[in-house]
C-alpha positions as CSV (number, residue, x, y, z in Angstrom):
1,M,-46.4,-8.6,-55.7
2,T,-48.0,-6.1,-58.0
3,R,-46.7,-2.5,-57.9
4,T,-49.1,-0.4,-59.8
5,T,-49.3,2.9,-57.9
6,N,-46.2,4.7,-59.2
7,D,-48.3,6.0,-62.0
8,R,-51.4,6.3,-59.9
9,P,-50.5,8.7,-57.1
10,A,-54.2,9.2,-56.2
11,V,-54.7,5.6,-55.0
12,V,-53.6,6.4,-51.4
13,P,-55.8,9.5,-51.0
14,V,-58.8,7.7,-52.4
15,L,-58.4,4.8,-50.0
16,A,-57.9,7.2,-47.2
17,F,-61.1,9.0,-48.3
18,A,-62.9,5.7,-48.0
19,G,-61.7,5.5,-44.4
20,I,-63.0,9.0,-43.7
21,V,-66.4,8.0,-45.1
22,V,-66.5,5.0,-42.9
23,A,-65.7,7.2,-39.9
24,V,-68.4,9.6,-40.8
25,M,-70.9,6.8,-40.8
26,Q,-69.9,5.9,-37.3
27,T,-70.4,9.4,-35.9
28,L,-73.4,10.3,-37.9
29,L,-76.1,10.2,-35.2
30,V,-74.1,11.5,-32.3
31,P,-75.6,15.0,-32.5
32,V,-79.2,13.7,-32.3
33,I,-78.6,10.7,-30.0
34,K,-80.5,12.2,-27.1
35,D,-83.5,12.9,-29.4
36,L,-83.7,9.5,-31.0
37,P,-86.6,8.2,-28.9
38,Q,-88.7,11.2,-29.8
39,L,-87.6,11.3,-33.5
40,L,-88.5,7.6,-33.9
41,D,-91.5,7.6,-31.6
42,T,-90.1,4.8,-29.5
43,S,-88.6,4.1,-26.0
44,P,-85.0,5.0,-25.1
45,A,-84.3,1.2,-24.7
46,D,-85.5,0.5,-28.2
47,A,-83.8,3.5,-29.7
48,T,-80.4,2.1,-28.7
49,W,-81.0,-0.6,-31.3
50,V,-80.3,2.0,-34.0
51,L,-76.7,2.2,-32.6
52,T,-76.3,-1.5,-31.6
53,S,-77.3,-2.8,-35.0
54,T,-74.5,-0.8,-36.7
55,L,-71.9,-2.1,-34.2
56,L,-73.0,-5.7,-34.6
57,S,-73.1,-5.7,-38.4
58,G,-69.7,-3.9,-38.5
59,A,-68.1,-6.5,-36.3
60,V,-69.5,-9.3,-38.4
61,A,-68.6,-7.7,-41.7
62,T,-65.0,-6.9,-40.9
63,P,-63.4,-10.3,-40.8
64,I,-65.8,-11.8,-43.5
65,M,-65.2,-9.0,-46.0
66,G,-61.4,-9.2,-45.4
67,R,-61.5,-12.9,-46.3
68,L,-63.7,-12.4,-49.3
69,G,-61.3,-9.8,-50.5
70,D,-58.4,-12.2,-50.2
71,L,-60.3,-14.7,-52.3
72,Y,-62.2,-12.7,-54.9
73,G,-60.5,-9.3,-55.1
74,K,-60.1,-6.5,-52.5
75,R,-61.2,-3.7,-54.7
76,R,-64.4,-5.6,-55.7
77,M,-65.3,-6.2,-52.0
78,L,-64.4,-2.6,-51.1
79,V,-66.9,-1.3,-53.6
80,L,-69.5,-3.8,-52.4
81,S,-69.0,-2.7,-48.8
82,L,-69.5,1.0,-49.8
83,A,-72.5,0.1,-52.0
84,V,-74.2,-1.7,-49.1
85,M,-73.5,1.3,-46.9
86,V,-75.0,3.7,-49.5
87,A,-78.1,1.6,-49.7
88,G,-78.5,1.6,-45.9
89,A,-78.1,5.3,-45.8
90,L,-80.9,5.8,-48.3
91,V,-83.1,3.5,-46.4
92,S,-82.6,5.5,-43.2
93,A,-83.0,8.8,-45.1
94,V,-86.6,8.1,-46.1
95,T,-88.0,6.7,-42.8
96,S,-88.8,7.8,-39.3
97,A,-90.0,4.4,-38.2
98,L,-87.9,2.3,-35.9
99,V,-87.6,-1.1,-37.8
100,P,-86.7,0.4,-41.2
101,M,-84.2,2.7,-39.4
102,I,-82.6,-0.4,-37.8
103,V,-82.4,-2.1,-41.1
104,G,-80.8,0.9,-42.7
105,R,-78.3,1.3,-39.9
106,T,-77.4,-2.5,-40.1
107,L,-76.6,-2.1,-43.7
108,Q,-74.5,1.0,-43.0
109,G,-72.4,-1.1,-40.6
110,F,-71.0,-3.1,-43.5
111,A,-68.8,-0.1,-44.2
112,M,-66.4,-1.3,-41.5
113,G,-65.2,-4.0,-43.9
114,A,-63.6,-1.3,-46.1
115,I,-60.8,-0.8,-43.6
116,P,-59.0,-4.2,-43.8
117,L,-59.6,-4.2,-47.6
118,G,-57.9,-0.8,-48.0
119,I,-55.0,-2.0,-45.9
120,G,-54.7,-5.2,-48.1
121,L,-54.8,-3.1,-51.3
122,M,-52.0,-1.0,-50.0
123,R,-49.8,-4.0,-49.2
124,D,-50.5,-5.5,-52.6
125,M,-49.7,-2.4,-54.6
126,L,-47.3,-0.1,-52.8
127,P,-43.5,-0.4,-52.9
128,R,-42.0,-1.0,-49.5
129,E,-40.6,2.5,-49.2
130,R,-44.1,4.1,-49.5
131,L,-46.0,1.5,-47.5
132,G,-45.4,2.9,-44.0
133,S,-46.5,6.5,-44.7
134,A,-49.5,5.4,-46.8
135,M,-50.8,3.0,-44.3
136,A,-50.3,5.5,-41.5
137,L,-52.5,7.9,-43.6
138,M,-55.1,5.2,-43.9
139,S,-54.9,4.8,-40.1
140,S,-55.3,8.4,-39.3
141,S,-58.1,9.0,-41.9
142,I,-60.7,7.3,-39.8
143,G,-59.7,9.4,-36.8
144,V,-59.9,12.5,-38.9
145,G,-63.3,11.5,-40.3
146,G,-64.6,10.9,-36.8
147,G,-63.3,14.2,-35.5
148,L,-64.5,16.3,-38.4
149,A,-67.9,14.6,-38.6
150,L,-68.9,15.6,-35.1
151,P,-69.1,19.4,-35.7
152,G,-70.2,18.9,-39.3
153,A,-73.1,16.6,-38.3
154,A,-74.0,18.9,-35.5
155,L,-74.3,21.9,-37.9
156,I,-76.5,19.9,-40.3
157,A,-78.7,18.6,-37.5
158,Q,-79.1,22.1,-36.0
159,H,-80.1,23.8,-39.3
160,T,-81.8,21.1,-41.4
161,D,-84.0,18.1,-41.0
162,W,-82.0,15.3,-39.4
163,H,-82.6,13.0,-42.4
164,A,-80.2,15.2,-44.3
165,L,-77.4,13.4,-42.4
166,F,-78.2,10.2,-44.2
167,Y,-78.5,11.9,-47.6
168,G,-75.1,13.4,-47.1
169,A,-73.6,10.1,-46.0
170,A,-75.1,8.4,-49.1
171,G,-73.5,11.1,-51.3
172,L,-70.1,10.6,-49.6
173,G,-70.4,6.9,-50.1
174,A,-71.3,7.2,-53.8
175,L,-68.4,9.6,-54.3
176,A,-66.0,7.1,-52.6
177,I,-67.3,4.3,-54.9
178,A,-66.8,6.4,-58.0
179,L,-63.3,7.4,-57.0
180,T,-62.4,3.8,-56.2
181,L,-63.6,2.6,-59.6
182,L,-61.8,5.3,-61.4
183,V,-58.5,5.4,-59.6
184,V,-57.9,2.1,-57.6
185,P,-56.9,-0.9,-59.7
186,E,-57.8,-4.5,-58.8
187,T,-54.8,-6.5,-57.8
188,P,-54.1,-10.1,-58.9
189,M,-53.1,-11.3,-55.4
190,R,-55.5,-14.1,-54.4
191,A,-55.7,-16.6,-51.6
192,Q,-56.2,-20.3,-52.4
193,G,-59.3,-22.2,-51.5
194,S,-63.0,-21.3,-51.2
195,F,-65.1,-19.2,-48.8
196,D,-65.7,-20.9,-45.5
197,L,-69.5,-20.4,-45.1
198,P,-69.9,-22.5,-42.0
199,G,-67.0,-20.7,-40.4
200,A,-68.5,-17.3,-41.3
201,L,-71.9,-18.3,-39.8
202,G,-70.2,-19.6,-36.7
203,L,-68.1,-16.5,-36.2
204,S,-71.0,-14.2,-36.9
205,T,-73.2,-16.0,-34.4
206,G,-70.6,-16.0,-31.7
207,L,-69.8,-12.3,-32.2
208,V,-73.4,-11.3,-32.0
209,L,-74.0,-13.4,-28.9
210,F,-70.9,-11.8,-27.3
211,L,-71.4,-8.1,-28.4
212,L,-75.1,-8.0,-27.8
213,P,-74.9,-8.3,-24.0
214,I,-71.9,-6.0,-24.0
215,T,-73.9,-3.2,-25.7
216,K,-77.2,-3.9,-24.0
217,G,-76.0,-5.2,-20.6
218,S,-76.7,-1.8,-18.9
219,D,-80.3,-2.0,-20.0
220,W,-80.9,-5.7,-19.2
221,G,-78.8,-5.8,-16.1
222,W,-75.3,-7.3,-16.0
223,S,-76.4,-10.2,-13.7
224,S,-79.7,-10.9,-15.5
225,A,-80.4,-14.3,-17.0
226,T,-80.5,-12.8,-20.5
227,T,-77.0,-11.2,-20.2
228,L,-75.3,-14.2,-18.6
229,G,-77.1,-16.7,-20.9
230,L,-75.9,-14.8,-24.0
231,F,-72.3,-14.7,-22.7
232,A,-72.4,-18.4,-22.0
233,A,-73.9,-19.2,-25.4
234,S,-71.2,-17.0,-27.1
235,A,-68.4,-18.9,-25.3
236,A,-69.9,-22.3,-26.4
237,V,-70.4,-21.2,-30.0
238,L,-66.9,-19.7,-30.3
239,L,-65.3,-22.8,-28.9
240,L,-67.2,-25.0,-31.4
241,W,-66.3,-22.6,-34.2
242,G,-62.6,-22.7,-33.2
243,A,-62.6,-26.5,-33.2
244,Y,-64.2,-26.5,-36.7
245,E,-61.8,-23.9,-38.0
246,L,-58.8,-26.0,-36.9
247,R,-60.1,-28.8,-39.1
248,A,-61.2,-26.8,-42.1
249,K,-59.1,-27.0,-45.2
250,A,-59.7,-23.3,-46.1
251,P,-60.7,-21.7,-42.8
252,L,-62.2,-18.2,-42.5
253,V,-59.5,-17.4,-39.9
254,D,-56.3,-19.4,-39.7
255,L,-56.2,-19.9,-36.0
256,R,-52.7,-21.4,-36.2
257,T,-51.4,-18.2,-37.7
258,T,-53.4,-16.2,-35.2
259,A,-51.7,-18.1,-32.4
260,R,-48.3,-16.9,-33.4
261,P,-46.9,-14.7,-30.7
262,A,-46.5,-11.7,-33.0
263,V,-50.2,-11.9,-34.1
264,L,-51.6,-13.0,-30.8
265,F,-50.0,-10.3,-28.6
266,T,-50.8,-7.7,-31.3
267,N,-54.4,-8.6,-31.3
268,L,-54.6,-8.6,-27.5
269,A,-52.9,-5.2,-27.4
270,S,-55.3,-4.0,-30.0
271,I,-58.2,-4.6,-27.6
272,M,-56.5,-2.5,-24.9
273,V,-55.8,0.3,-27.4
274,G,-59.4,0.2,-28.4
275,V,-60.5,0.5,-24.8
276,S,-58.3,3.4,-24.1
277,F,-59.1,5.2,-27.4
278,Y,-62.8,5.5,-26.9
279,V,-62.8,6.9,-23.4
280,V,-61.7,10.4,-24.5
281,S,-64.3,10.4,-27.3
282,L,-67.0,9.7,-24.7
283,V,-65.9,11.9,-21.8
284,L,-64.7,15.1,-23.3
285,P,-67.8,15.9,-25.4
286,Q,-70.1,15.4,-22.3
287,L,-67.8,17.5,-20.1
288,L,-67.7,20.3,-22.6
289,Q,-71.5,20.3,-23.1
290,L,-72.6,20.1,-19.4
291,P,-74.0,23.4,-18.2
292,T,-71.7,25.6,-16.0
293,S,-74.4,25.4,-13.3
294,T,-73.1,21.9,-12.4
295,G,-70.0,23.5,-11.1
296,Y,-67.7,21.6,-13.4
297,G,-69.5,21.6,-16.8
298,L,-67.9,23.9,-19.5
299,G,-71.2,25.0,-21.1
300,Q,-70.2,24.6,-24.8
301,S,-72.5,23.8,-27.7
302,M,-72.3,20.5,-29.6
303,V,-70.6,22.2,-32.5
304,V,-68.0,23.9,-30.3
305,A,-67.4,20.7,-28.4
306,G,-66.9,18.8,-31.6
307,L,-64.4,21.4,-32.8
308,L,-62.5,21.2,-29.5
309,V,-62.3,17.4,-29.8
310,A,-61.5,17.4,-33.5
311,P,-57.7,17.8,-32.9
312,L,-57.8,14.2,-31.7
313,G,-58.2,13.1,-35.3
314,L,-56.2,15.8,-36.9
315,T,-53.2,15.0,-34.8
316,M,-53.5,11.4,-35.8
317,M,-53.0,12.5,-39.4
318,V,-50.0,14.7,-38.5
319,T,-48.4,11.7,-36.8
320,A,-48.6,9.6,-40.0
321,P,-45.2,10.7,-41.5
322,V,-43.7,10.8,-38.0
323,Y,-44.7,7.1,-37.6
324,A,-43.3,6.1,-40.9
325,R,-39.8,7.5,-40.0
326,L,-39.8,6.1,-36.5
327,S,-41.0,2.7,-37.6
328,A,-38.5,2.5,-40.5
329,K,-35.7,3.2,-38.0
330,H,-36.9,1.4,-34.9
331,G,-39.7,-1.0,-36.0
332,P,-43.4,-1.0,-35.2
333,K,-43.0,-2.6,-31.8
334,F,-41.1,0.5,-30.7
335,T,-43.7,2.9,-32.1
336,L,-46.5,0.9,-30.4
337,I,-44.8,1.1,-27.0
338,L,-44.1,4.8,-27.6
339,G,-47.7,5.5,-28.6
340,L,-49.0,3.7,-25.5
341,L,-46.6,5.8,-23.3
342,I,-47.9,9.0,-24.8
343,I,-51.5,7.9,-24.3
344,A,-50.7,7.2,-20.6
345,V,-49.2,10.7,-20.3
346,G,-52.3,12.2,-22.0
347,Y,-54.7,10.6,-19.6
348,G,-52.6,11.3,-16.6
349,A,-52.4,15.0,-17.5
350,G,-56.1,14.9,-18.3
351,L,-57.0,14.1,-14.7
352,G,-55.9,17.7,-13.8
353,L,-57.0,19.4,-17.1
354,M,-60.8,19.4,-16.9
355,S,-61.5,23.0,-15.7
356,A,-61.4,25.0,-19.0
357,A,-62.4,24.4,-22.6
358,W,-58.9,25.1,-23.9
359,Q,-57.5,22.3,-21.8
360,S,-59.5,19.8,-23.9
361,L,-57.3,20.8,-26.9
362,V,-54.2,19.8,-24.9
363,I,-55.7,16.4,-24.0
364,S,-56.9,15.9,-27.6
365,V,-53.5,16.6,-29.1
366,L,-51.6,14.4,-26.7
367,L,-54.0,11.5,-27.0
368,G,-54.2,12.0,-30.8
369,A,-50.4,11.7,-31.1
370,G,-50.3,8.6,-28.9
371,I,-53.3,6.9,-30.5
372,G,-51.9,7.7,-34.0
373,L,-48.6,6.0,-33.3
374,A,-50.3,3.0,-31.6
375,Y,-52.9,2.4,-34.2
376,S,-50.4,2.9,-37.0
377,S,-48.2,0.1,-35.5
378,L,-50.8,-2.6,-35.2
379,P,-51.3,-3.6,-38.8
380,A,-47.6,-3.3,-39.4
381,L,-47.1,-6.0,-36.9
382,I,-49.8,-8.1,-38.4
383,V,-48.6,-7.6,-42.0
384,G,-45.1,-8.7,-41.0
385,A,-46.3,-11.9,-39.5
386,V,-48.8,-13.3,-42.0
387,P,-48.5,-14.4,-45.7
388,A,-49.6,-11.8,-48.3
389,S,-52.5,-13.9,-49.3
390,E,-54.0,-13.6,-45.8
391,T,-53.5,-9.9,-45.3
392,G,-57.2,-9.0,-45.6
393,A,-58.5,-11.7,-43.2
394,A,-55.7,-11.1,-40.7
395,N,-56.2,-7.3,-40.7
396,G,-60.0,-7.9,-40.6
397,L,-59.5,-9.9,-37.4
398,N,-57.2,-7.2,-35.9
399,T,-59.8,-4.5,-36.8
400,L,-62.4,-6.7,-35.0
401,M,-60.2,-6.8,-31.9
402,R,-60.1,-3.0,-31.8
403,S,-63.9,-2.9,-32.3
404,I,-64.4,-5.3,-29.4
405,G,-62.2,-2.9,-27.3
406,T,-64.3,0.1,-28.1
407,S,-67.5,-1.8,-27.4
408,V,-66.2,-3.0,-24.1
409,S,-65.0,0.6,-23.4
410,S,-68.5,1.9,-24.2
411,A,-70.2,-0.6,-21.9
412,V,-67.8,-0.1,-19.0
413,I,-67.6,3.7,-19.2
414,G,-71.3,4.0,-19.7
415,M,-71.9,1.9,-16.6
416,V,-69.4,4.0,-14.6
417,L,-70.9,7.3,-15.6
418,A,-74.4,6.0,-15.0
419,N,-73.5,4.7,-11.5
420,T,-71.7,7.9,-10.5
421,A,-74.3,10.3,-12.0
422,D,-76.3,12.8,-10.0
423,T,-80.1,13.2,-10.6
424,V,-81.1,16.8,-11.4
425,N,-84.7,17.4,-12.1
426,G,-85.2,13.8,-12.9
427,V,-82.3,13.7,-15.3
428,A,-79.1,11.7,-14.7
429,V,-76.1,14.1,-15.0
430,P,-72.5,12.6,-15.2
431,T,-70.2,13.8,-12.4
432,M,-66.6,14.9,-12.4
433,H,-65.8,11.9,-10.2
434,G,-67.2,9.6,-13.0
435,F,-65.1,11.4,-15.6
436,R,-61.9,10.9,-13.6
437,V,-62.7,7.3,-12.9
438,S,-63.1,6.8,-16.6
439,F,-59.7,8.3,-17.3
440,L,-58.2,6.0,-14.7
441,I,-59.8,3.0,-16.4
442,A,-58.2,4.2,-19.7
443,T,-54.9,4.5,-18.0
444,A,-55.2,0.9,-16.7
445,A,-56.0,-0.4,-20.1
446,V,-52.9,1.4,-21.5
447,A,-50.8,-0.3,-18.8
448,V,-52.1,-3.7,-19.8
449,G,-51.4,-2.9,-23.4
450,L,-47.9,-1.9,-22.6
451,L,-47.3,-5.2,-20.8
452,L,-48.6,-7.1,-23.8
453,A,-46.5,-5.1,-26.2
454,L,-43.3,-6.0,-24.3
455,F,-44.0,-9.6,-25.1
456,L,-44.0,-9.0,-28.9
457,P,-41.1,-10.7,-30.6
458,K,-38.8,-8.7,-32.8
459,P,-39.6,-9.0,-36.5
460,D,-37.6,-11.8,-38.1
461,R,-38.6,-11.5,-41.7
462,A,-36.2,-9.8,-44.0
463,P,-38.6,-7.5,-45.8
464,R,-40.1,-5.7,-42.8
465,L,-43.2,-4.1,-44.1
466,R,-43.8,-1.1,-41.9
467,A,-47.5,-0.8,-42.5
468,S,-49.8,1.2,-40.3
469,S,-53.3,0.8,-39.0
470,E,-56.7,1.8,-39.6
471,G,-57.7,3.9,-36.7
472,E,-60.9,2.7,-35.2
473,A,-61.3,3.7,-34.7
474,A,-63.4,2.9,-35.2
475,V,-65.5,1.7,-34.6
476,T,-66.3,4.3,-32.9
477,E,-68.4,7.0,-31.9
478,E,-71.4,4.7,-32.1
479,S,-70.2,2.8,-29.0
480,G,-69.8,5.9,-27.0
481,A,-73.0,7.4,-28.2
482,L,-74.7,4.3,-27.0
483,A,-73.1,4.7,-23.6
484,E,-74.0,8.4,-23.6
485,L,-77.7,7.6,-24.2
486,R,-77.6,5.3,-21.1
487,T,-76.4,8.2,-18.9
488,R,-79.3,10.5,-19.8
């Protein structure tokens, strides 16, 4: 394995910066989400495609770019992911029409492929003693980016034309590309075989058919023929895809490796962590911004609300070195369980901490610590269970599982808040009951995640690589923004 970063100390910060840029892209439109129908001269239902398109393309790109990186070079594919994102940002920056905006946002979703690629580069280059802390930094960077982007994007949207958000995103992406080319070397680690194009098309089709009704089910109706038909079609396509992958000589996803207990239970736990992670990102900003006239709203501006939630990401960064020490001593299974327990405590405390703005800081710090530990543990478990040549694809699939979790969270919490909302002057207003039910759902997801984590086997490979996760986060603020738009 190539160890080339001893004389390149900037490699880890540059890869972490790429993670921050990805997170910024995911939260970019949150400040203007309620105004999108007016800004694009379209209906609220059609405006949601601006968010849905990014989620779908990110889900498709993540496992595919991970596999391409394993085959043809991770740095090369990282630069390509960022370049496609920059092109998409520029397309969106020069239009106020719906269709070109959707095209631009679809291209921006490809940035999500940068996360497993960065994880793979770290595994290829870093010595074992640096891998844990470096990967934990990569994990927390996406949470930090998401947290800092909220107040930053709100300031830009309030004081300039909203298209400046996309110009700024393009500039950040271009800077990430330049730094990557200057600082990050390509590694010689390559997987054998060729790219599985039929497998990529089958997985992409199945994911789109699955995620589309999840993100649009509230608009179409969960029992509608369209929603149920797409779910059924997704199941059929993914079953056929799985049968093909088991017979392929060089599959896009090695399902036999994925079925190993360490990989299977990690991926299942990742879905639950993704579900629990996004609830706070959806609930707290809305609670903070609701007017005090509701009797429970905290009456804060979007900028202040973003600042109060920002410690969620900042705490994830602070936990990176803590994770590295705990994982080195006790292993990533221990840190995953500990993180899930802290998340449960955070949501449990949050049920009684919704009456003052400062209490949001307490919830954000607690959940940030737990999420940081949990997310940091997931790729460590994956990396320790797969060959080095499959790191990109395996982490891409794990990132996809977390993305599915956040998408499911967005759909479920959006439905809960919509069904429990009160109508005031013709506008649906989320209620405190809905917020508390949302926190209980997150707690239930954490409980399932804990149960799954207990089934994880102990690492049995001698060189235990204590890598950490990309934080999801992931995917993201877009999922929650989509749910927020449904409640308005």
